C-alpha positions as CSV (number, residue, x, y, z in Angstrom):
1,X,-13.5,3.1,37.2
2,X,-15.9,0.6,38.9
3,X,-14.8,-2.9,40.0
4,X,-17.2,-4.3,37.3
5,X,-15.5,-2.3,34.6
6,X,-12.0,-3.2,35.5
7,X,-12.9,-6.9,35.6
8,X,-14.5,-6.6,32.2
9,X,-11.4,-4.8,30.8
10,X,-9.2,-7.5,32.2
11,X,-11.4,-10.4,30.7
12,X,-11.4,-8.5,27.4
13,X,-7.4,-8.2,27.5
14,X,-7.1,-12.0,28.4
15,X,-9.5,-12.9,25.4
16,X,-7.4,-10.7,23.0
17,X,-4.2,-12.5,24.2
18,X,-5.9,-15.9,23.8
19,X,-7.1,-14.9,20.3
20,X,-3.5,-14.0,19.3
21,X,-2.1,-17.2,20.7
22,X,-4.8,-19.4,18.9
23,X,-4.0,-17.5,15.7
24,X,-0.2,-18.1,16.2
25,X,-1.0,-21.8,16.8
26,X,-3.0,-21.9,13.5
27,X,-0.8,-19.8,11.2
28,X,2.7,-19.7,13.0
29,X,2.4,-15.9,12.9
30,X,1.9,-13.3,15.7
31,X,1.7,-9.5,15.4
32,X,4.6,-7.4,16.8
33,X,3.2,-5.4,19.7
34,X,5.6,-2.5,18.7
35,X,5.1,-2.2,14.9
36,X,2.1,-4.4,14.1
37,X,3.8,-6.5,11.5
38,X,2.8,-10.2,11.6
39,X,6.0,-12.3,12.1
40,X,6.4,-15.9,11.6
41,X,8.0,-17.5,14.7
42,X,8.4,-20.8,16.4
43,X,8.1,-19.5,19.9
44,X,6.3,-16.7,21.7
45,X,9.4,-15.9,23.8
46,X,11.1,-13.7,21.2
47,X,10.4,-12.5,17.6
48,X,12.9,-12.9,14.8
49,X,14.4,-9.7,13.4
50,X,11.9,-8.0,11.2
51,X,13.1,-4.4,10.9
52,X,10.8,-3.2,13.7
53,X,12.9,-0.1,14.5
54,X,13.0,1.0,11.0
55,X,9.3,0.5,10.5
56,X,8.5,2.5,13.7
57,X,10.9,5.2,12.4
58,X,9.2,5.4,9.0
59,X,5.7,5.5,10.6
60,X,6.7,8.4,12.8
61,X,7.9,10.3,9.8
62,X,4.7,9.6,7.8
63,X,2.7,10.8,10.7
64,X,4.8,13.9,11.0
65,X,4.3,14.7,7.4
66,X,0.5,14.1,7.7
67,X,0.4,16.5,10.8
68,X,2.3,19.1,8.8
69,X,-0.2,18.7,5.8
70,X,-3.2,19.1,8.0
71,X,-1.6,22.1,9.8
72,X,-1.1,23.7,6.3
73,X,-4.5,22.8,5.0
74,X,-6.1,24.6,8.1
75,X,-4.4,27.9,7.5
């Protein structure tokens, strides 16, 4: 990866973070980086409990079922 590409990637990442922070200032909500749920919070330091672990577990189970369905449909 070239220096130019790395710099562009860093700038893009910084812009995404800035957009999320701006959205949080406007709405009071920020997406959880683990499960994607938009959570209302008063600080960016920690997120309130929003059943993140349960959501991730349910998503993994759905994805496993989808993979099994694809596998059976291919045979």
